[in-house]
N, C-alpha and C positions, 0 to 999 in steps of 0.2 A: 851400687858401685864394686869394680873386680880389686879383691884385696889382694890378689896374689901378682897382678902389674904393679899396685903399690907399696909392695914390699923390692920389685924388680928395679921401678922408675929409679934412678940417681937423682941427686938432689937438683942439678942445674938443669933440670926439666921444668924447673920454677921459672927460669931464666924468662922466658917470653912474658909471663904474668908480671913478673916487677919490671919489664920494660914497659908495659905496656901502663902500669901504676903511674908511673916518672912521666909517661908521655903524659898522663891526664891531670900530673900535676905541674907541670914545666913547660908545654908548648904552649899553651895558652899565656905565657908570660913571655915566651920568647919570641913564637910566631903568630901574635894572636889574629892579626889578618887569614892567615893560613886556617888556623883550629876554627875559625867561627864558623867555616862551612862544612855542612856533615857530610858532603860527599869525602871530603878530606878527610875527616875523622872514620869514615868508612875505608877509607884505605889505609892508612895506619893501622886499623883496628884489623883488616883483612891480612897486612904485610906479617902482622905480629902474631896473628894467630894461625900462620900459616906451618912454622916448624914444628908447634903440637900437633899438629892433623900429622904431617909428616914423620913424627915420632911414634904416634899410634900406628902408624901405615907399617911402619919398620917391625913394630912387635905383631903384626897381623889379626888387630884385635880394633875394631872402632866403635865397641860397642858404649865405652864411657862416654865417648865423647857423644854419640846418638843421644844415649840417657838424658845427657846435660840437655841438649838440645830440645828434647822432648819437656825438659824440664821449663828451658827457657822459653819455648813455646806459649804453655802455660802463663807462665809468669806475663810475657809481656802480651798476651792478648788479656789479661785480667787489667794490667795497668791502663792497656788504650781503650782500653770500651770504658773504663771510667774516665780518665781523661777527656774521652769525645763529650759523654753523657754528661757529665759535670761541667764542661764546656759550654754546652748551650743552655746552662743556668746564670743568667746574671742576674748579680746584687747589688743595684742601685742605690743610689743616694751618699751621703756624706755625714759623719758626725765628727764632733770634737777630737783629736788624735788625743785623747788625754791618757795617761798611765790606766787609770781606771777602766774608762772605755777596751784601752788594748787588753787590760786583761780580761775582761768580761770575754771579748770579740776569741782571744784562743783559748781559752775557757770552753767556748762553745765549740771551736775548732777541733779541740782534743775528745770533744763529747760525739761531733759528728762524724770523727775520722771514723768510729767503730759501724757505722751505717755505708757511709758512702766508700770507704777504705781510706788511708791515707792518702792515696794519690787522689781521689775524687773532693775529699776536703781540701786537698791544697790548692786544686785547680780552682774549686770554688772561691775561695775566701784570699787566697793571696793577692789578687788583683784592689777589690775594695779594702783589704790591709793594705796597701803601697799606698791606693787613695785615698783612705781617712786620713794618713799620714805625709800625703805631698806637702802640707805646707811646712812641716818642719824641718830643720837643717840637721837636727843630729839623730839621724837613727841607721847607724849601723849595725846595730844590736836586733833590729826587727827581723829581718829574714832570718837570721839565727836561730834566734828565738824561735820563730816559725817555725824552721825546721826541725828544731828539738822536738815541739809539744805535736805541731796539726801532722808532719810528715813521719814521725817515729812512735814517740811515745804514748801519743793519745789513743793509739790503735791497737791496744793489745787485747780486748774485750770479744774481739768477733775473728773467726776466720779472714772473715771480707776485710777487716782492719789492715791487716798488712798480709805482706806475702808468704814471709815463711810460716804466718799461722794458716795459711790458706795450704802449702804444701802440708803440712803433719794434720792437716783435716784429710787431706787426701789419701794417707798413709793410716788411716784407722783412730785418729783424734775426735770423740764429739765434736760436734758440731760448736754446742754451749759449755764444753767444758772449759773454755779459754773463760769464762764468766767467773770461775774460781778466780782468777788475778784481779779481780777488784779492789782486794784490800792494796795491793802492790801497786795498783794504777793512781787510786785513790794518794795513796801517799808519794809516791813520786809528783804527780801529779800538782800536788800543795807543794811540794819541795820546789818545783820547777818553775811554777807561776809566781810560788814568792818571790823566787832568786828574779825573775822576769820585772816583776812590778819595783823593785829595789833599783834595778838598771835605767827603765824606763823613767823612774821619777827622778834619776839623778841628769838624767838627758833632757827631762822636760823642763828641769830648773836652769839649764842654760839656755834655753832655748828664750829669745826675745820678745817683749811685751807686743810690737808691732805681727810679731810670726803668731802669737795667742790669738790676738785679736784678727787675722786675717783669718786663723781657722774658725774663730766662732763666726766668720762674717758668709762664709762659704759650706753652713749645714744644711743637707738637702733630704727630707724624708726618705726612709729606705725603702724601695721594694724590691721583688720578686718576680721574675719574668723567666721564659720560658720553662713555666711548671709542670710540661709534660714529663720532662725527663726526670722526674720526681717518680715516674712510676716505672721509666725505665730502669732508674736504679736500683727500685724495689725487685726487678724483673732479675737483674742481675743476682743481687741478695738470692731469689728464690732459687735461681739457675746455680750458684753456688751449690746450698741447701740440698737438692733434690736432684742433680743431674750429675754424669760422669762422661770424661772424657772419653771422645771426642765430641757429642752433644753439648757438654758445656761450654767449652770453647766457642763451637759454632753460633749456640746461643747467644750470646755476650756478643761475637761479630755482629750477628742480625740486630740485636738491641743497638748497638750504636751506627749500626746502618740506618735503621729508624729514626734515631734521634738526630743524624745528619739531615736527613727528609723532612721531619715534621719539624724540628724549630726553625722561628724564624729566623731568616740571614743577618736580620738585624738585630736580634740578640747575641747572635757569635761576634758582630762587628762591632756591636757595643764592650762583649768581652776582650776584643781584640783577639779570639782565636786564631791560631794558626798550627800545624802539625808539627813544627820546628822542635819545640820541645819533648816530644815524644819520639819523635824520627831520630833525635840525639840520644835519647836513653836508648832506643832499640839497636842504636847503631855501638854503641858504647858499650851496653852490656850485653850484645852478643860476642863482640872480643875477650869481655870478661870472662865471661860464664867457661868457653873455648879454650882459653889458657890457663885459666885457675884448675881445669882438672886434673893437671898432676898433682896441684897442690893439695888438691883435697885427697887423692888416692893416698898420696902418701901419707899426710892425716891419718886418714882411716885405718890405715893399716898398721901403724907406727906409736897411735896416741898411746894405748893403752901401756906403752913402755913407761911412760914420763908420769904415771899415778893420777891420773883424773878418774876419781872417785864420790867427793862430796859435792854437795847440791853446790857450795861457790865456787868449787873448783870448775863447774860445769856453769855456770852464771859469766866469769870471766874468760874462760875457754872463747866459748862462743861469741860471747861480745867482742874480746879482740880481735878474733878472728872474723867477726860479721863486719866488723867497723874497715874491711880492706878486701875481704872473701866474697862482698855481697851478703845480706843477712839469710837470703832465700838458702842458696846450698850451703850455707854452713850450717844453719837449722837443721836439714836434711843428713850432715855428714853427724851432727854430734848426737842427734837422735839414733841414728843408727849404729852410734858407737857405744850411747848408752843401752839400747836393747841387745848389743852383745855382753856388756858387761852383766848386767843382771837379770833380764831374759826371765819375767815377772808375768805372767799371763794374768793373772788376777788384778794387776794394777792397769794403768793407762797405754796400751799399746803395746805392754812388756816392760815399761820402765816405770820406777816410781814416783809417788805423785811430786815430791818434791825435786826431783832430778828434772821431769819435763816441767815443772816450774819455773826452773831456775834456765834449762834453755831457752825456753818462751822468752821469758824475762831478759836474757842477755841478749837475744836475736833481735827482740823491738826495740828496749832503753836504746842498745850500744849500736844501734845501724843510724846514729844521731850522731855519732862519732867521727865521719866524713863524709864527704861528699858522695862516693861512691857505697857508701853502708846499705842505703836504701833506693832502690829506682826512683819513689817523690822527690829526693834531695836536689838530684841534680835537675830534675821541672822546676825547681823552683828556682833553682842558680839560674837555670838559662833563662828562664821567664824575665828573673829581675837584670840582665844582662842586656837583653833585649830590650827592656825598659829604660837602657840605660841606669839602672841602682846602682849603687856602690853596696857590691858585698865581697867579702874577702877573698882571698885567691885558696889556693886548693889546702896549703901549709897555714895559712892565716886563717883560715875556718878553724883547724885542727888545734890551735892556741885557745880559738875562745872555746871548742867542746872541749878540751882536756883542763882549760883552769875552771869551767863552772860543771861539764858532768860527771868529771872522773871524781870527784869529795862526793856529788850525791848519791853516787852509785856504791861508794862504799860505806855510805851511811846505809842503802839498800841493803846492803849485804848484813851488816852488823844487825839489823833488826829482823827480816825475814830469812837468809840463807846461812846461819850460823853451821 
């Protein structure tokens, strides 16, 4: 990022970014039929992004936008490849949608998110999760906790788990360094899974006896189809570890194409696979990555003036910004800021371990605070909407995340980041 431009940019240059966020939040509520078409989202994102491009044209320096678009390319290729490959794996069958079974399901999702990525795990498990609980009437909390656990909190143990950690790996953080986050991951997973169980038990008790009996009648043995995609997922993981840009991205694209070629069409049909969710994410996040450039530059140039220095400062600053600026570029910005502050060559990429831990946890955990905090969040929202599953609005979701996650993040702060 260019710090000089960050010092020159006026605060009003963040207006397009704010307008885009408001559009994402308000348009689905006010012009639902217009907004549900991805080409309309693309038009809105392009119109709002244009002023930012013009601003940098006036400064005669497009490098910050080009830099961000390169990050966007790596980001979307990783998400898309995991989306396509995991979309070729179909988990058939049905089990009882009891609180205990749902708890186990989400726990498994949180674990495999570190191998499949939060995107891959979400695409593999969201439809079976909805199917398992399709007989139940009181399920507004299920997609929300699924986003909390599978799309975010679960994926902090490996760089492939969540895009911000992937970007950290690209900047020199050792691939297996994130395994050091196991204590914080385990602690947070226990907290959030316990909270989920209490919520699900409450709603389960509201279900009628007839609903529970119907659920028992529709039990079917679970099965895994499209197993060849497990090989492709493994090769994506290997490409992240051993390859560099642009060979890595080319490899992921090739693996996604092979998945489309070798996965039986019947498997994808059963999985209700289509490209609409990833296209929606690609369109929305293209606009986000462009319009947030002024905000990131201003932050990077001036954040030192607000006294960010302690681990909990970095955790909450990274987390709050990740909720709205997307956790991937926020992680990058906060890592750069920390490197400028500390410049410790014998630590990890010049940053104290406690600070890098705080940045990593803030980006991954608090990406769950909004639908736009992390790419998979929006995918799950899109899939639920396509299946006519009730899911909260942008602000409705934030009421859930604010009341449930923020208290848990405070506990994590007191235990690990004082």
